[in-house]
N, C-alpha and C positions, 0 to 999 in steps of 0.2 A: 527688797522690802519684805519687813514682816509684820503680821498684824500687830499694831502698836499695842502699849499697855492701855489700860482702862484711862479715858480722858476725862478732863475736868471741866464741865459746862460753865460757860461765862455767861453772863448776864447782859452784857454791851453786843451791840451790833454794828454794822460799820466799820469796821477795824479799818486803820491805815498804816499798821506798823510791818503790812506783809513783805514789803521792799527790804526792810532792815534785817528782817526775821531770816527771809531766805539767804541775804546776803552774809549771814553769820553761819547758816548751815552749809553753804554751798563748798569751802574747800574740803571739809570732811566728806561730804556727799560725792564729789567728783572722786575723789581719792578712792573711796570704798567701792563706788559703784563700776567704777574701771578696773578695780582690782577683781571684780566678778562677785560683789557681797549681795547684790540687788537680785535675789534668786528669783524673788515672784515676779519681778519685772520679767528678767530674762527666759525664765521658765514657764510663767502663766500668761501673764497679762500682755506682753507685747505679742508673743506668738497667736494668743487668742484675737487680738485685734487685728493681727495682719490677716489673720485667716478670714474673717468676714470684712475686710477693707474692700471696697469697690477698685476697678482699674484706674490709676491715677496717672498713667503716662501722659505727659505733656499738659496735665492740668495746672493752674495756678493753686497752690496749696498753702495755707497759712497754719504754722504749727503754733499754738497758743500754750504757753507755760513750758518752753522746752528744754529748762533744764541745761545740762552739758551738750545735749545734742545727741545722744545715743539714737533714740527713735527718728528723730528729724533725719538724719542720715540715712536710715533705713528705708525712709520716705523716698528720699532722693535718689537710692540705687533702683526705687521702682518707676523712675521717669518723670516725678514731680518737678515742678519749679517751683522751690519752697522759699517761703520767708518764715523766717523762726523769731518767736518774740517771748521776752522773758523779763521779769522785772528786776533781775540781780546781774549788774555787770560782771562780776566774777563768772557765772555760769555762761553769760554770753561771750565773754572772752575765752574760755575754753571751747565753747562749743565753735566760735570762728576760727580759732588756731587748729582744731582738729578738721575742719572741712571750710576753706574760704570761700566755694561757690555757692554757698547758701546764703541768703541776705539774712543777717542776725540785726534784730531792732530792740531795742530797750523801751519797754512801754507797759502800761498797765492794763490789764483785759478789759478794764471798765471803760476805758476812753481809747479805744483803738484809732493809731494815726494813718487811716487808709480811707478812702473814698467809698461810697455805696457801690457793692457791687464790683469789688477789686478782686474777688477770688471766686475760683470754681467750687472749693470746698476748703474745709477746715479740719483738723485734729486737734485732740488736747488728751494727751497721755496723763491720765492720774493727778491732774493739775486743777482742774475747776473747782472742786470741792476745798482747795486749798486758797482760793483767792478771795479777797475781802468782800465782795458781792456777786457770788454766782449770776444771780438773774442779771444783773446789769452785763455782765460778762458774754452769756448766752445772747442776751438781745443785741448785742453789739456785734459779736458773730453773725447773726442774722441780716445785720444790716451790710456788713462788707461781703456777704455773698451775693452771687448774681441771681436773679429768679432761676429756680431748678437746681440750685447748688445744695451741697449738704454739709453737715457737721457730723462727725463721728468721735466720741469722747467717752474715756472710761473714767470711774471713780471708784473708791474703796467701798465694797458692797455694803448698803446699810444693814444687813441682817449681819454681818461680822463686825461691822465697826460701830460696837453701840455701848452706850454708857457702863452698863454692867453686864460682865462676861465671865466665864471661867469655864476652862477646859475640864473635862472630866476623863479619866484614863479608864481604859479597860483593865482586866486582870493581869495583863501581859505589860501594863505599863504604858502602853500607847494611847493616843489620842483617840477617842472615839465619839465624845458628845460635847458639843457647845451648849452651855447653859446660858441663856440670856435673858436680859431685863431692861425695861426702860426704851423699848423700841419706839415709842412714839414721842419720845424728848427731842425737841429739834432746837436749834440754835448753834452759836459757836462752842467749840471745844479746843483744849489745848492739850496736847500729847507731847512727852519727852521719851524719845526711843533712839534706837540705833540698829544698824543691819545686825541681824544675829550671826550671819554668816562672814561677817569682816574679821580678819586675823585679829588677835587679842591685843597684838602690838599697836594696832592703828586705834582699836577702840580706847586703848589707854591715852593715845596723844590726842585725842578730840573728845569734846564735850558732846554729849547726846544731842540729835536735832530736838530743836523746839518749833513745833509746827500747830498754829492755828488752824482751824479748819471748820468747815460749816456742817453741820450734822442736819440730814433730812430722811425721811423715809423714802421708800420707793416710790411710792404715789406722788409725793412732794416733788420729788425729781421729774418724773414723767409730766405732772400740771406744768411744772416751770418750763419745761421744754415747749409744751404745746401752746402755753401762754405767750411764749416768744416769738410766734407765728411759724414754728416748724410742724412738718408732720412726721411722727415717727413710723421710721420704714423696717428698722431691725432692732432687736435686744437679746445680747448673749452675756452668758455667765459662764466664763471658761474655767475649765479645770485641770489638774495634771492628770494625763493619762497614766495607765498603769505604769508602763515602762519608765516612765520620768519620775513617778511617784517611788518606784523601787530605787532607782537609781540616785534620787536626792529626795530621801525621806523628809527634810525638811519644808517640801510643800506639799507633802501628801495629805495634810489637811484640807487643801482645796477639795479633795474628794468627798469630803464631809459637809462643809458649808461653803458657799461661794466667797471667794475672796475679793473679786472686782465684778462690776457692772458696765457692760458697755451699751451704748446708746447710739444708732445712728438716725438722723433726722433730714429731711429736706426742705427747702424753704418753699 
């Protein structure tokens, strides 16, 4: 994933088109990400997420917004009993074909089809901010967790996913500073972008992704989690180490400003 271009702020809330939107995005997303084009996921977000993840061997874990299942499969390798949820049938079909031992469920995050206390833990990799109602989703996750259960999720960092931003290069032409504005603007935004590392022929065959997402400040996200009944246990802002940045300069900018924010909270 690349930091997407400047989004357009929407004036409406409570959107209902998330399912159809992700269904349209799914074929290109699956092909490109499985070809290794989602460099920010593979080199920064997922390693950082797994580094701070508590032990999950034997736990009942719900993965919310699983997409094509890449990260769900990594969780399964750690011994968890996984249920993976997404709103897109195409994503779920691809995920199920890749790993049939995981339970895959099509549902909206704002209305989880599980009883109270059904899971020990829940995860969400870069998905909650793309859901129609993040507050309702987090509250629903709290409901289906047992007492003492926890949620760990990552989102695009509010500092870098901002309405007005521009990279400033140094004298050598390398990114050095991110100029930002409009940090306190909140609401729904829509972005059109594509994985910059995808092969040119893939990008030519597919339309850019269209993604409607919820823009919030850091404090707004933290207070949303707290108001849903969680206690925050850990916060992380992963970035590429020097060796990774040297080998993959496309993610070197994560050493300048954070790309993602990871929050873990318990009931």
